[in-house]
N, C-alpha and C positions, 0 to 999 in steps of 0.2 A: 354577511360578507366578511372576508378575512382581512385583517389589517396587514400592513406592510411587514410588520415584525413577524407575524405568523407565516407569511409567504416566504420571507427570508429564512426562517427556521426550517421550513419544509424543503426549500431549495438546498440549504446547507446539508440537511440530512440525506437528501438524494445524492448529492455530490460525494458525501462520505461513503455511502453504500457503494457507489460506482467505483471509488478508489479502492475500497476493500476488495471488491470483486476482481478488479484489474490486477491487484497485487497477488491475490490467490492464484489467478491464471498464470501470471508471470512466474510465480514461485513453482508452480506445477511444471511449467515448461523448463525452467532452469534445473529442476530435479531430474527430469527425463534426460537432459543433455549433460548431466553432471557439471552444471555451471556454478558460478559463484556471483556474489554481489560485492560491490566495492562501495564503502561508506567513508565519509570523513567525520571523525569524532574528535572534537576539540582540536582540530587542525591536524590530526594524525589520520593517515589512510589505513583503513581496516578492510581486509578481504575475508569474506565469510562464505563458506560453501553453502549452497542452497539446502543440501541435506541436513545441515546443522541447525536450520531455522525451524522452530516449531510454530504451528498455526495458532 
Protein backbone atom coordinates (compact mmCIF):
# COMPACT_ATOMS: atom_id res chain seq x y z
CA UNK A 1 0.00 0.00 0.00
CA UNK A 2 1.27 3.45 -0.87
CA UNK A 3 1.90 6.07 1.76
CA UNK A 4 0.33 9.52 1.62
CA UNK A 5 3.69 10.96 0.63
CA UNK A 6 3.91 8.65 -2.40
CA UNK A 7 0.32 9.43 -3.39
CA UNK A 8 0.98 13.16 -3.11
CA UNK A 9 4.10 12.81 -5.27
CA UNK A 10 2.18 10.89 -7.93
CA UNK A 11 -0.63 13.45 -7.95
CA UNK A 12 1.87 16.31 -8.18
CA UNK A 13 3.60 14.61 -11.12
CA UNK A 14 0.28 14.12 -12.92
CA UNK A 15 -0.62 17.77 -12.39
CA UNK A 16 2.77 18.88 -13.76
CA UNK A 17 2.33 16.69 -16.84
CA UNK A 18 -1.16 18.11 -17.38
CA UNK A 19 0.08 21.70 -17.08
CA UNK A 20 2.94 21.02 -19.51
CA UNK A 21 0.55 19.50 -22.05
CA UNK A 22 -1.89 22.39 -21.65
CA UNK A 23 0.86 24.99 -22.18
CA UNK A 24 2.11 23.17 -25.30
CA UNK A 25 -1.41 23.20 -26.75
CA UNK A 26 -1.86 26.89 -25.89
CA UNK A 27 1.52 27.73 -27.41
CA UNK A 28 0.61 25.88 -30.59
CA UNK A 29 -2.72 27.74 -30.83
CA UNK A 30 -1.07 31.12 -30.21
CA UNK A 31 1.53 30.40 -32.91
CA UNK A 32 -1.18 29.56 -35.44
CA UNK A 33 -3.00 32.82 -34.73
CA UNK A 34 0.20 34.89 -34.50
CA UNK A 35 -0.64 35.62 -30.87
CA UNK A 36 1.46 36.68 -27.94
CA UNK A 37 1.77 36.11 -24.21
CA UNK A 38 1.79 38.81 -21.54
CA UNK A 39 3.88 38.23 -18.41
CA UNK A 40 4.73 40.27 -15.36
CA UNK A 41 8.43 40.08 -14.51
CA UNK A 42 9.55 41.92 -11.38
CA UNK A 43 6.53 44.20 -11.65
CA UNK A 44 7.15 45.06 -15.30
CA UNK A 45 4.81 43.94 -18.07
CA UNK A 46 6.46 41.95 -20.86
CA UNK A 47 4.75 40.99 -24.11
CA UNK A 48 6.33 38.06 -25.96
CA UNK A 49 5.27 36.72 -29.34
CA UNK A 50 4.43 33.01 -29.27
CA UNK A 51 6.76 32.40 -32.22
CA UNK A 52 9.70 33.61 -30.09
CA UNK A 53 9.14 30.99 -27.37
CA UNK A 54 11.08 27.75 -27.72
CA UNK A 55 9.75 24.49 -26.38
